[in-house]
N, C-alpha and C positions, 0 to 999 in steps of 0.2 A: 602979610595978612592972609590967613588961610581962606580958601574958597569953600563956600558951603554948597552942598548938594542942593539942587533946586527942588528935590523931593524930600520933604521932611518925613519923619516916621509917621506923623499924623496924617499927612496927605496920602500915604500909601494905603491906609485903611479904607475899606470899602464903605461907602456911605449907604445906610439903609433908609429907603424912602417908605414912609407909611402911606397907605392908600388914603385917598381923599374921602372923608366921611360923608360928603354930600352925594356920592355915587351910589349909595345904598338905598334900598326901598323901604327901610325902617326909619320912621320919624317918631322919636319918643314923645315929642310934643303932642302927637295925635292921641296919646294915652294919658295926657295931663302930667307929663314928667317935666319938671322945671327945677333947676338947682336951688332956687330961692324958697322952695317949699319945705315943709317939715319932713323929717325922716320917714314917718309913717305914710305920708301922702306919696312920697317918691317911691317907697317900697311897694305900695299898692299899684302904682302906675307900672312899675317894673314887672310885677306879677301878671298884670293884664297883658302887657306886651309879650311876656314869655309864653302865655297861653296861646296867643295868636301866632307868634313867629318862632317859638322855641327858646328855651333858656340859654342855650349855648350861643345862639345868634345874637341875642340881646347882650349877653356877657361880653362877647367879642366887640360889639358896637360901643358899649360903655367903656371898655378897656382902651379901645382905639382913641376915643375922645379924651380919656384921661391922659394917654401918652402924648397927645398933641398939646394939651394944656400946659401952660408954663409952670415951672416949679415954684414952690413956696406961695402958691396962691390958695385962696379959700376954696375956690372951685375944685382944685386938684384934690384937696382933702375930702371934700364931699364925694367926688367921683370915686376916690379910693374906698370910701366906706361902702358905696353902692356896688363896687366890684366885689368886695368881700362878701356882701350880702348875696349877690348873685352866685358866687362860688359855692356858698353854703346851700343855696337853693338847688343848684345844679347837682351837687354831690348827693343831696337827699333824693332827687329824682333818679339819679343813677342807681342808688341803693334799692329803691323801690322796684326799678326795672329788673335788677338782678334777683331780687327776692321772688318776683313773679315767675321767672323762668326756671 
């Protein structure tokens, strides 16, 4: 019987740990953001949060929550839509800043 190496190829890979989302000072619920709300209501809340904290920070926050959420769940699909919305919003802001300078 051949002996197996105690380290499989999977165990040699470095595990990446995501930061804990509760350590951040941004709470989207303060802006009335809840996953069970309609798209337009969530987008309005995301715009409010972006005005206060910056679009990139909110984008990173929603993306982190999406990455922690389990696959094949309804919430992950909603969060993915919101990440795409924030990406478009951020790219528009970037274009406006470039045009001003």
